[in-house]
Structures are given as C-alpha cells and as structure tokens.
BAVO-125802 format. One line per 2 residues: number of its first residue (from 1); their letters; for each residue x, y, z of N, C-alpha, C. Coordinates in steps of 0.2 Angstrom, whole numbers, always signed. Example, Ala and Ser with C-alpha at 12.3 -4.5 7.8 and 13.67 -1.06 7.14 Angstrom:
<atoms>
1 = as = +66/-28/+39/+62/-22/+39/+66/-16/+39; +64/-11/+35/+68/-5/+36/+64/+0/+39
</atoms>
This chain:
<atoms>
1 = mc = +7/+38/-134/+8/+38/-127/+12/+32/-126; +17/+33/-121/+21/+28/-119/+18/+23/-115
3 = qq = +20/+17/-114/+18/+12/-109/+22/+13/-103; +19/+13/-97/+22/+14/-91/+23/+8/-87
5 = lp = +29/+6/-86/+31/+0/-82/+34/+2/-75; +32/-1/-70/+34/+1/-63/+40/-3/-61
7 = id = +44/-5/-66/+50/-9/-63/+57/-5/-64; +61/-7/-59/+68/-4/-59/+73/-9/-60
9 = ri = +71/-16/-60/+76/-21/-60/+73/-26/-65; +77/-30/-68/+75/-35/-72/+77/-42/-69
11 = av = +73/-47/-70/+75/-54/-67/+78/-58/-73; +84/-61/-72/+87/-65/-77/+88/-72/-74
13 = ls = +86/-77/-78/+87/-84/-76/+94/-85/-77; +97/-88/-71/+104/-91/-72/+105/-96/-76
15 = my = +110/-96/-80/+112/-102/-84/+119/-106/-81; +121/-103/-76/+128/-105/-73/+127/-110/-66
17 = ev = +131/-111/-63/+131/-115/-57/+126/-113/-51; +126/-106/-51/+121/-103/-46/+114/-104/-48
19 = eg = +110/-107/-44/+103/-108/-45/+99/-102/-43; +93/-102/-47/+88/-96/-45/+88/-90/-49
21 = it = +86/-85/-47/+85/-79/-51/+90/-73/-48; +92/-70/-54/+97/-65/-51/+94/-58/-54
23 = sm = +94/-53/-50/+91/-46/-51/+98/-42/-54; +96/-38/-59/+102/-34/-62/+99/-27/-62
25 = pv = +104/-21/-61/+101/-15/-61/+100/-14/-68; +95/-9/-69/+93/-7/-76/+96/+0/-77
27 = ps = +99/+2/-83/+101/+9/-84/+96/+14/-83; +96/+19/-81/+90/+24/-81/+94/+32/-81
29 = rr = +89/+35/-82/+91/+43/-82/+85/+47/-79; +87/+53/-77/+82/+58/-72/+78/+61/-78
31 = cp = +72/+61/-77/+68/+65/-81/+69/+72/-80; +71/+76/-87/+72/+82/-87/+66/+87/-85
33 = ac = +60/+86/-87/+54/+90/-85/+53/+89/-77; +54/+84/-74/+52/+83/-67/+58/+86/-63
35 = le = +64/+86/-66/+70/+89/-63/+70/+96/-62; +67/+99/-68/+65/+107/-67/+61/+109/-62
37 = rg = +56/+104/-61/+51/+106/-55/+54/+103/-49; +60/+101/-47/+63/+100/-41/+62/+92/-40
39 = qt = +59/+88/-43/+58/+81/-42/+63/+77/-45; +65/+71/-42/+69/+66/-45/+65/+60/-47
41 = vw = +64/+59/-53/+61/+53/-56/+66/+49/-61; +67/+43/-60/+71/+39/-63/+67/+36/-69
43 = vi = +70/+36/-75/+66/+33/-81/+71/+29/-85; +69/+23/-88/+72/+19/-92/+73/+23/-98
45 = pg = +79/+24/-102/+80/+26/-108/+75/+24/-113; +72/+28/-117/+67/+26/-122/+60/+25/-120
47 = kc = +59/+26/-113/+52/+25/-110/+50/+32/-108; +44/+33/-106/+40/+40/-104/+41/+40/-96
49 = cp = +41/+46/-93/+42/+47/-86/+34/+45/-84; +34/+41/-78/+28/+39/-75/+24/+45/-72
51 = ec = +28/+50/-70/+24/+56/-66/+22/+61/-72; +25/+62/-77/+23/+68/-81/+21/+66/-88
53 = gt = +24/+60/-90/+23/+58/-97/+28/+59/-102; +34/+63/-100/+39/+65/-105/+43/+60/-107
55 = pv = +45/+59/-113/+48/+54/-116/+56/+56/-114; +59/+50/-112/+66/+52/-109/+71/+47/-114
57 = n = +75/+50/-118/+80/+46/-122/+87/+45/-119
</atoms>
C-alpha cells in the first residue's frame, strides 16, 4: 500500500541572501481512475491517489 501524504508543496531552506522558507510547487498528475469518475485529484508521480489508492506514475 502506498503512503499517503497530504502535501502539495515542499519547504526549502534558503541558502542565499533571502531569509526564511521558500515554498516551491511540486510536479503532479491527475489520477486516471478518479478522472474516469469525473473527479480531479492531483497526485505526486510515484505515489498513490489519496481518494482511491491507485498508483500514479
């Protein structure tokens, strides 16, 4: 079973002049099984869909 993580962004500590934490978008894909049912669920490639558990590559 895939581990489900409810994150859509990751935090990266800045190593440059800007202080603090920068958020960056994570590449994702729509779950094909949920898409067939008319739902749009975004999943990080290599993870399982949090709604139906389908692995998304």
